[in-house]
C-alpha positions in Angstrom: 0.0 0.0 0.0 2.9 2.3 0.7 4.1 1.8 -2.9 0.9 3.1 -4.4 0.9 6.1 -2.0 4.4 7.0 -3.1 3.4 6.5 -6.8 0.6 9.0 -6.4 3.0 11.6 -5.1 5.5 11.3 -8.1 5.1 14.2 -10.5 5.8 13.2 -14.1 7.6 15.9 -16.2 6.5 16.7 -19.7 9.8 15.7 -21.3 9.4 12.1 -19.9 5.9 11.9 -21.4 7.3 13.1 -24.8 10.2 10.6 -24.5 7.7 7.7 -23.8 5.6 8.7 -26.8 8.6 8.9 -29.2 9.8 5.5 -27.9 6.3 4.0 -28.5 6.3 5.3 -32.1 9.8 3.9 -32.8 8.8 0.5 -31.3 5.5 0.5 -33.4 7.4 1.0 -36.7 10.5 -1.0 -35.8 9.2 -4.2 -37.5 8.0 -2.4 -40.6 10.5 -2.0 -43.4 10.1 -0.1 -46.7 8.6 -3.2 -48.4 5.8 -3.8 -45.9 5.0 0.0 -45.9 4.9 0.1 -49.7 2.7 -3.1 -49.9 0.0 -1.2 -48.0 -0.5 0.9 -51.1 -0.5 -1.9 -53.6 -3.7 -4.1 -53.6 -3.5 -7.8 -53.4 -5.2 -9.3 -56.5 -5.9 -13.0 -56.4 -8.2 -13.3 -59.4 -7.2 -15.9 -62.0 -8.6 -13.7 -64.8 -6.6 -10.7 -66.0 -8.2 -7.5 -66.9 -7.6 -4.9 -69.6 -6.3 -2.5 -67.0 -3.8 -5.1 -65.7 -2.6 -5.8 -69.3 -2.1 -2.1 -70.0 -0.3 -1.6 -66.8 1.8 -4.8 -67.5 2.9 -3.4 -70.9 4.1 -0.1 -69.4 5.9 -1.8 -66.5 7.5 -4.5 -68.7 8.9 -1.8 -71.0 10.4 0.0 -67.9 11.7 -3.4 -66.6 13.5 -4.0 -69.9 14.8 -0.4 -70.0 16.2 -0.6 -66.5 17.9 -3.9 -67.4 16.4 -5.8 -64.4 17.1 -9.4 -64.4 15.8 -12.1 -62.0 17.1 -15.6 -61.7 14.8 -18.3 -63.2 15.1 -20.2 -59.8 13.5 -17.2 -58.0 10.8 -16.8 -60.7 9.6 -20.4 -60.4 9.8 -20.5 -56.6 6.4 -20.5 -54.7 7.8 -17.8 -52.3 9.0 -15.4 -55.0 8.5 -12.3 -53.0 10.7 -13.5 -50.1 13.6 -14.5 -52.3 13.5 -11.4 -54.5 16.1 -8.9 -53.6 14.9 -5.8 -51.7 15.7 -3.3 -54.4 13.8 -5.2 -57.1 10.9 -5.8 -54.8 10.6 -2.1 -54.0 11.0 -1.3 -57.8 7.8 -3.3 -58.5 5.9 -1.9 -55.5 6.7 1.7 -56.5 5.1 0.9 -59.9 2.0 -0.5 -58.3 2.7 -4.2 -58.7 3.2 -7.0 -56.2 6.0 -9.0 -58.0 4.0 -12.3 -57.7 1.0 -10.8 -59.5 3.2 -9.2 -62.2 4.8 -12.5 -63.1 1.5 -14.3 -62.8 0.1 -11.8 -65.4 3.1 -12.4 -67.6 2.8 -16.2 -67.5 -1.0 -16.0 -68.1 -0.4 -13.8 -71.2 2.2 -16.3 -72.5 -0.3 -19.1 -72.0 -3.0 -17.3 -73.9 -0.6 -16.3 -76.6 0.5 -19.9 -76.9 -3.1 -21.1 -77.2 -3.8 -18.5 -79.9 -0.8 -19.5 -81.9 -1.7 -23.1 -81.6 -5.3 -22.2 -82.7 -3.9 -20.4 -85.7 -1.9 -23.5 -86.8 -5.0 -25.6 -86.4 -7.1 -23.2 -88.4 -4.5 -23.3 -91.2 -4.7 -27.1 -91.0 -8.5 -27.0 -91.2 -8.3 -24.7 -94.2 -5.8 -27.0 -96.0 -8.1 -30.0 -95.3 -11.1 -28.2 -96.8 -9.1 -27.2 -99.9 -8.0 -30.8 -100.3 -11.6 -31.9 -99.9 -12.7 -29.5 -102.7 -9.9 -30.8 -104.9 -11.1 -34.4 -104.3 -14.7 -33.4 -105.0 -13.7 -31.9 -108.3 -11.7 -35.0 -109.3 -14.4 -37.3 -107.9 -17.1 -35.6 -110.0 -15.0 -35.7 -113.1 -14.1 -39.3 -112.8 -17.3 -40.4 -111.0 -15.0 -42.1 -108.4 -16.8 -42.8 -105.1 -13.6 -43.6 -103.1 -12.3 -40.0 -103.8 -15.7 -38.6 -102.8 -15.4 -40.6 -99.6 -12.0 -39.2 -99.0 -13.3 -35.6 -99.6 -16.1 -36.2 -97.1 -13.6 -37.5 -94.5 -11.3 -34.5 -95.1 -14.3 -32.1 -94.7 -15.3 -33.9 -91.4 -11.7 -33.5 -90.1 -11.7 -29.8 -90.9 -15.1 -29.3 -89.2 -13.9 -31.2 -86.1 -10.8 -29.1 -85.8 -12.9 -25.9 -86.0 -15.4 -27.3 -83.5 -12.9 -28.2 -80.8 -10.7 -25.0 -81.1 -12.7 -22.7 -78.8 -13.5 -25.6 -76.5 -9.8 -26.2 -75.8 -9.3 -22.5 -75.1 -12.2 -22.4 -72.6 -11.1 -25.7 -70.9 -7.7 -24.0 -70.3 -9.7 -21.5 -68.2 -9.1 -18.6 -70.7 -12.1 -16.3 -70.9 -13.4 -14.7 -74.1 -12.5 -11.3 -72.6 -8.9 -12.3 -71.9 -8.7 -13.7 -75.5 -9.9 -10.4 -76.9 -7.5 -8.4 -74.8 -4.5 -10.4 -76.0 -5.7 -10.3 -79.7 -6.2 -6.5 -79.5 -2.7 -6.0 -78.0 -1.0 -8.8 -80.0 1.6 -6.6 -81.8 2.7 -5.0 -78.5 2.6 -8.2 -76.4 4.4 -10.6 -78.7 7.8 -8.8 -78.6 7.5 -8.1 -74.9 6.8 -11.7 -74.0 9.7 -13.0 -76.0 12.2 -11.2 -73.8 
């Protein structure tokens, strides 16, 4: 009881109060480094689908990335904990440009995947076109010679071409690529192709 009585009688000077407040602020921000502070301003996006805004932002940032000659080891890029292995300077570089590094590289890989599917689709469309032209040639030969085996071959070629065209969009959708994403990549194809090759 005497301790509390003595405590009541102690007068606390203003400079001690200020000192305690300053120490509390220092302790509060002690664990926060520049990366954790910058991350507060960059939203965490977990959507699998990429938007037009993200693609536009990606194009601008990728160009800066290339201009600044930033290189990141492939081992770090493929690691599940990319942001922890990335050096501090590079991590801050992305955050200052409004990107969480993990999302930036996710968008890049997604764009590469979509571009790959589109290129594959183009090859298959060319194949379907070639089969249809062969079918027409067989039909012309078949009508002239009245040969039923060539007519059969023409019908088979026509069916193969139709099957290719039918399954093309289905493959794209089964890969989880939306029509909106496909359109974004197609509309920005000339800009994206050279950026994604580097």
